[in-house]
N, C-alpha and C positions, 0 to 999 in steps of 0.2 A: 690482296691486302685486306679487303672487306671480310673475307673468310676468317683471317687471323683475328680481326677485331671481334667477330662474332664468337669465336672460340674463347677469347679472353673474357668477353662479357659473360658467357655461359659459366666459365670457371668461377668468376667473381660472384655471380648469382648463387651458384651452388654453395660456395663458401659462406655467404651471408645467411642463406636459408638453413644450413647446417648449424650455424651458431644460434640462430633463432630457435631451432628445434631443441637444441641442448638446453637453452634457457627456459623455454616454455615447459619442458618436462622435468625441470629441476635436476638436470644431470650434470656430470662433468665427463671429461674424456675417459676416465677409468670406468665409470658406471656404464657409459655407452658401449665401451669395449666389451664388457661382460654381457650386455644385453644382446648384441648382434654378432659377437664372435670375431671381431677384427681388433688388431693390436692398437694400443694407444699411440704408438709411433705413426701408424697409417692414418689414424683419425687426425692427429696433429698436422700431418702433411696435407690432408684434404682441407682442413680449416685454414691453412696458410698458403693455399694455392701452389704447394710444392709439387703435388701429383694430382692427376685427374682421378676421380673415383672409378673403380671397375664396376661393371654391371652387377656383380655379386653383392657389392656394398649397397647399391641402390635398391636391389630386390630385398635385401635384409631390412633396410629402412622402411620399405613399403609393407613388409609383413609385420614388422614390430610396431610401426606408428601410423600405417595407413596413408602414407604420402602419395600424391600423384606425381609420378616420376617426371613427366613432361613439364608440369608446372614448377616442380622443384628445381629443374635445370634452367628454366626460362623466365620465371616471374619471381620477383622479390616479394616474399610474404611478410605480413605484419605479425607483431608479437601476439600471442594467444590464438593464432590461427593454426598452429601445428601441435596443439594438445589433443592427443587421441588416446583412447583406451588401448593400452598395450595388449597385443595378442600373446597369450601364454602358450599357445600351441598353433600349429599350422595344419593344413589339411593332410591327413594320412592316407587319403584315397589313392595317391600315386603309388603306394606300396602294395596294392591289391595284386595277387598273382601267386605263382608257385616258383620256388627258388631251390636250386641245388646248394647244398652246404658242404664246404671242404674244410677240414680241421684235423688236428692231431689225435691219434689214438693215445689217450691219457692213462691207460692201465699200467704202463711201465712205471716202476717205482722210482721217483725222483729223476725221471729222464731215461731215455733209451740206453745210455751208457751204463746204467746200473742193472737194468732188466730189459734187454733188447726184445722188441716185438717184431714178428715177422712182417706184418703190414702196418707201417707207421702212421698211415692216414685213415681217417674215417669219413663217412659221407652221410648226408641227411637230406631230407626234403622239407622245406618250410612252406606253409600255405597261409596267406593273409587275405581276409575278406571282411565285409561289413558285419558289425556285431548285431545289428537289428534283425538279421536273419534268424537268430536264435534267442532273441529276447534277453540279451545280456543287460547289465546295468547301463542306463542311458549315458552315463559319463564315459563309458568305454567306447571308443570309436571303431576299433578293429579287433577281430579275433585272429589269433595266430595258433597254428597247429604244426607240430613237427614230429617226424618219425626218422629214426637213425638206422643206418645200415653199415655192415662191415665191408660190403662190396660196392664199388662205384657203379657197376652194371645194374645191380639191384635198385640202387637209388635212381639211376637214370630211367629205368623202366617204370618205376613208380611215378616219377614226375611226368613222364609221357602220358601215363594213364590219367593223371590229374589234369594236365593241360587239355586233354581230349574232352574232359567234363566241362570246360569253359567256366561259366559262372553258376553252375549247378552246385551251390555251396553245400547243400544237404548231402549230396553224393560224395563230395570232397571230404566232408566231415566223417561220413561212414567209412570211406576208404582208409583214413588215418586210424579209425577205431578198430579196424581189423587187426591192428598190431597192439598187443597189450602194453607194450613199452612206449606208447606215444606220449607226447607232451602237449599240454593245452595251456593257453595263456592269452595275452593281449599285446597289441602294438600301439604305442603312443608316441607322438612326435612333438618336439619343441622347435623353436626357430632354428636351432643349430644341431640338434641331435635326435636320434630315433632310439627308443627303448623297447626291446622285445623281451617280455617277461614270460617264461614258460615253466610249468610245473609238471612233475610226473608222480602219480600215485604209486605206480609200480616200483620205481626206484626210490621214492621219498626224496626226490631231488628237485632242485630249482636251477634254472638256467637264465642268465641275463646277458643278452646281446646288445651292445651299444654301437651305433653307426653314426657317421656324420650325415647330416641332412642337407643334401645339395640344394642350393637356392634356386630351384626351378620347379614348376608344376608338371613337368614332363614325367611320364611313367618311369619309376625307378627300375633299373635293370640289374643293379648289383654294385658291389664294392667290397671293401674289407673293413672289418670291425673287430672289437674285442669281445670275448665271451668268458663269463665266470660260470663254473659248474663244479660238480663233485666227481672225482675220479672213481672209476669202477674197478680198480685194481686191487692190490694186496690190502689196502685200507682206504676207506672213504675220505679222501683228502681234497681240500679246496684247490681248484685249478684255474689259472687264467691263461688265455692264449689268444692268438689271432684266429679269425674265421672269415672265409670268403663266401659271399652270397652271390648267386648268379641265376638270372632267368634263362640263360643259355648254357649249353653243355660245354664246359671248359675242358678241352681235350689235351691240355698240357700234361706231359708225363708226371707220374707220381713223384719222381725224384725232384723235378723242378718245383712242383707245388710244395713239397716238403721244405725246400730251401726258402721259398717265398713266404712261408708261414713261420719261419724261424724267428724267435724273439731275440733279436740281436741288432747291433748297430753296424751298418755296412761302412766300409772305407774309413776306419778310424785312422786318423793322422798321427803318427808317432815320430815324425821327423825331428821335432824339438828334443824329445827324449833320446833319440838315437845320437844326435849331435852332442848332447851333454855326456852320454856314456862314452863316446869316442874321445872326447876331450879328457875325461877322467882316466881312460885307459892310457892315453898318450902320456899324461902327467905321471902316472904310476909306473909304467913299464918302459917308456922310451926316453924319459928325461933322466939324465945321470945324477942330478942333484937330489933326487928322492931316495932317502936311505931308510927303507922299511923292509921288514922280514916278509917272506913270501906269503905266510898265512895272514899277515896284516893287510897286504894288498888285496888278497882274495876276499877278506872280510869287508873291506871298503867297497870293492866292486859288487859284492853280493848285496850290501845295503843300498847301494845306488840303484841296482836293478829292481830290488823290491820296492823302493820308493817310486821309481818310474812307473811300475805296474800299477801301484795304488793310485797314483795321480791320474793315469789314463782311465782306470775304472771309475774313479770319482767323477771325472769330467764327463763320462758318457753314461753312467748308470741310470740317470733320470730320463734318458731318451728311450730306454727299453719299453716297448709296448705302447708307445705314443703314436697315434695315427694322425698325420696332418692331412689337410685337404689335398695337397699335392700328391701324397702317397695314395690316397683314396682314388684320385683321378687316374693314377697309373693303373690300378686294378680295373677301373671302369673301362679304360681303353683296351685292356686285355680281354675283358668280357665281351666288349663290342666287336672284337675281331672274330668272335665265334658266332655272331648274329646270324649269318647266312649259311652256317654249316649244319 
């Protein structure tokens, strides 16, 4: 019984402190949601004791407002005690290291169906290390270098070479520079996202990789993100796609990786549309009181099918290319499964 009372007390203390934090920093639920990347619904549930906050939420508050998590859960704070300068970025040091990159071969014109390519995937190696080693602008925290390969084995051997160099960043840089087509840039992180900005003088190209920033200070091992670049095919066209980063060698076959990187929505539910079409079919072809010519029935069915397809596409089109924390975690678990291999 006493344990239950303590839990109830902790929940109420947290709710009161969260309200104070919002008031002290002149926020509302919507503004706080944008600051820390949690939905307004979730924040309202925490404010009203409907749900207990997850550790990710507490860590986000700590990063953004400098709260002491223990005190925030156990002690009621007074007004004006939770006003802290907000952190516009968090430590990017957890991203130091070398990563395998897995992504689509984008030289096919408007997709492989129009101009099939023999090898649909491409590979790269990304290196991230402190900027101060090479006297970059003090405002830039991390250097990022990338080299891309047509063969997975080539990329794997190059990463193994870089891993052997450990923190000898000068040699890592020189290794990338042996390839004229290498990309150079920076890595910067916000509370919720990571931005890897790369440029290539050889291709006159720029690449922007955006990842979710996990709410932990542990070394980053990989995940899935989006990447914008320019296609190297028939014409230089803007391209957006998914990209997988991994400190470990993901030995998943190319065919499976190809499907995992596909910009599509899985498991689209069309049951409602199916039932509507069945009812329409029954009304037109099975009920005797409908007196229409065959071409009229066909036209009605065609219109209904077209309308159903448009409805399904509209309902799902804005999901394309969006990466939730849950999806990112799925790829993290896949990468971790190759840690010992």
